[in-house]
N, C-alpha and C positions, 0 to 999 in steps of 0.2 A: 500756570498760576493765575488766578483772577484777581486783578487790582481794581479796587473802586474807590475813588477819591471824590468825595462831596464836600460842600460848603453850606453852612448855615449862616446867613446874613453876611456873606462874603462870596465874591466870584473866585472860582479857582482858575487862576490865570495859567497859560502854559509855562511860564517861569515857575510858578509855585508847584504845579504838577511835576515838573522836571526835578525840583529840588526834593520833593517828597520821594520820587523814584530814585534819585541817587543816594538818598539816606536809606532806602529800603534794601539796596543792593547787597551791602555787607551782611544784613541780617538773613537774607535769603541764602547767601554763600554759605553762612555758618550751618544752615539747617535746609538741606534741599527738598525736605517733604512738606514744605508750606504749600497748601492747596488753595488759599484765598487770603486776601488782606482788604479790610475796610478801613479807609482813613476818613475821619470827619474833622474839618476845619471850621471853626465858628468864632464869631466876635460877639461878646456880650458887654455893652458899654464899653469900658476901657480895658476889658480882658480879652486876650486872644487865647483861644483854647485849641488844642490838638488832641485827638483821641485816635487810637488804632486797635484793631482787633486783628489778630493773626489766627488763621485756621490751620491747625496742623492735625494729623490723625489722632483722634481720640480726645482732643482738647482744644479750647480757644484761649489764646493769650491775649490779655487786654492791658493797655498802658494809656494814661492820659497826663497832660501837663498843661498848665496855663500860666501866662504872664503878660508882660506888657508888649512883647516883640513876638510876633507869630513865628519868624524863623528860629529864634532861640528856643521857643516852646517845642518847635519841631525837633531840634537837635536833642534836647533833653528826653524827649519822648522816645526817640529811637535809640538812646543810650540805654534807657529803662528796658526797652523791648529787647534790645540785643543781649541784655543780661538775663532776662527770661527765657529767651530761646536757647542760649547756651546752657542754662540749668536744665531746662526740659530736655535738651539733647543729652546731657550727661546722665540724667535720670533714666531715659529710654535706654541708652547704651549699658549703664549698670544693670538695669533690669534684665536685659538680654544675656549679659555675661553671667548673672546669677543663675538664670534658668539653665544655661549650659553646664554650669558647674554642678548644679544639683542633679542633671541627668547623668553625669559622669560618675557620681557617688553611687547612684542606683544600679547602674549596669554592672 
């Protein structure tokens, strides 16, 4: 899996990088077919913003959150992302189950 963390108007410190990686672990554990992750952390005046794009086969999942505290924004961001990944995983599994059911009826 390719992980890219970048900052706009903010330096991505080793502590910040480790925090993002730790938050990403459960998301990747829920869906092991993640091919790449792009995280952008930015500061605009008093707003701390975190964005993430997760590349999975056939789709890109995107989430963003902003607030006064960057760490809190990262927490909310990965909660949103985790829900999206679980929903996508369920959709893929249901789709494959539907295909198998259709083949058994035809045979």
